[in-house]
N, C-alpha and C positions, 0 to 999 in steps of 0.2 A: 504496499499500499504507500503513497507517496504523498509525503505532509504536504496538507494546505499551507503556505505562508497566511497567517495572521498578526492585523497591525493591535495595536498598544496606546490608546487615548487612555487622555486625563480628563477628568468633570470633578469640577467643582461645585457644591452647595456650600453656597454664603452668607449666612442668615444676618439678619441685623433686631432689632423692635423701633421703630421710628414710627412719633406720636400714638404713642400707645399699640398702633400694630405690628407682628409677627412679619418681616418682610426677607424677601430676600433679595437677591442681585443674577437678573437676568441681561444679556444682549442677544440685537436681534443680529440674525445667520444674514452679514453681506455676499457669501463667495457657496455657490453646489455645496451639497443636498442641501433643497429648508432655505431654501433665498428669503426675506424676510421674517423669517420666520422668529421666534421666540427661542433662547438655549440658554439651559448655563456655558458657562466658561468654560471655555475647556482644548484642548487639542492634541496631535499627535504625538507622544513620545518623541524624542530622537533619538539616534544610532550611540549618540554618549550622554547621555543625559539616567541616574537614576530615576526613579519615580518621583520623587518630592522635589525633587528641582525642574522638572517638568509644569509637575501644579506652579510650582513658583512663578516662571515665567510664563506660563498662560495666565495666570494672575492680572499680571505685572501688562502684559501685550495688548487682551483685551480689554483692559478696566482703569489703567494705571495702578492698582492700587498693588499696598509691599505690603511686608511684612503683616501678617495676619497671622495667624494660632491656626495649621492645619491638620488632620486628622484624619487618616485612613478610614472612610466610611462602606465602601461593595463593595466587589469586582460586578460588572454584570456583564456579559455573553452567547445575550442567545443568537441563537441562527437569524440575519436579518433587520438586527435593532440599527445596519448602519449600508442603507447601499452603497455604497463605495464599493464593500466587497466585505467582507468574515474580519471585524473587529473585539475586541473585548475591552474597555474604561472597566480602570478602576475611577469610583468619585472616591473625592476628600469632601470632609465636612469643618467650614469653621465657624465660628460664634463669635461678633464681636463687635462689641460699644458702634452708636449712631458714627459710622460712617462720612466721606466727605462722597461726593454724588462721587461718579464713578467717570471713568470717559474713556471711549470706543475707540478702538485702534484696532493695527492689522487687520486679522475679517472682520470685523462689528463695526456695521453700521451706528448701532444708538447701544449704549447700555443705564441700566436705569435700577433703580429698586423701588420691586414691585411686592404692595402686599401678598401672603401667601395664597389669601383663601384666590387671588384675580390673579393669579400665577396660572394656576394651577385648572385653572378656566379657559387660560390661552391657545389649549392643543401642541406643548411644542415640541421641540423635532426633537427624533429620535426617538431613547424611552429617558426622557429629559421627564416627566412627570408623577416615573418609578422613584427614579433619584431622589427627586426633592420630597415624594412622597416620606419614601426610609432615613432624608436626611431631617426634616423635622420630626419621624417619632423619633431618630435618635436621640434629637435633638430636647425634647418628651422629658423620653427616661433618664438623661444626665442629668436634665436639676431634679429628680430624685433622688438619687444618690451619689451623684457629685460637687464640688461648692464653682463647675462651669458658670451657673448662671451669674456668679460675682463678672463671668467675661464681658457681660451683657453689659458691662456698669462703667461706669467713669476710672479712675483708679481711686476714689474715693467720694460716694456716696449714700444713702440715708436708705432707712429699712425700705421707705415705701417706692423709693424707687427700683430698689432689686425686688420689688412684689408687682412693679406693673410691668417686667419682666417676666416675674415666673404665670403671669395670666395672659399677657399677650406670645407667650410661647404656650401654657397652657390650653387657652383658650378659654377662662371661665375665672369669673370675679371667682377670690378669695377674705374671710372673714380677716383685715385689720392683723386685730387682736390678736386673735390665733396664730397668723404668718408671724409676728414679729415677735411674740415667743418662741416658737419653731425652730428660727431662727438665729435669735440671740446666744437658746439652750443648746445648738447643737454648737460641742467640742470640736473649737479650731476653724471653724466654716467663718466668725466675718473677726474682726478683731477692731478697737471702739481709736479714735485716730485721735481724741482728744479734741477735736472740734464739733461745731459744729454750723447747719442753716439755717437762715431766714431766708429761705425759699420760698416753701412750703408755708400753707395756712397754720398758725395759732403756733405754740410756742417752739423755741429753735430744734430743732432734732438735729442726735447726732450720724457726726458723720462715724462711719468706717469706710475699715478694706477692707481684702478678699485676703483670709487666715492661711497660716501652713497646708494642711488638710489638703486633698486630693476626694476623696472620698471618704460623702459621710457618716455617721452613723453618732441616732438613726439618721436616716432617713427623712427627708423633706416628700410628705407623701401628701396628691392630688388627694 
């Protein structure tokens, strides 16, 4: 049996919270296939690249963004997922604070943040609807058992700001007092900065930073 050639790509599900909504970064494709359709940023892995280098390059070339924390999400290789030929993609997930507007480049005709609910109504190119859904589910789960929810926040933040992140990602309202108790009593999740913020109504709110632990015990359950 003769082995067939298989291309390898990377795709990026980059999530943030903007104006209280969970948003994803999409690019409008400027080259075939799926010209004019919206898609996750991504592209081919070059012969001299490892997967992470390819993901960083595609992020920079297609959106102008740099220095995001990327982690591998899953591998997708269904036959026919790419009309150009048999292609396996390694999807990466990034959770980031409210970032600047992206700048489209290379083979992207446009780049912008979309609310996830609207993005899934666009019929994204390739199998990017599936990748986005998987990325959102991973983000929702990681907020329960890891401190990654704070990655959506600025370096110093209030508990209310953190709660808004959880509400946006989980898609549900949370009881403020119960949430405050959970996150401030979870060992190593948050550290007080000693400063306060007067940006919110009422008395000044304490400012926190992300603590040293990565795995939350007990988890912050929905």
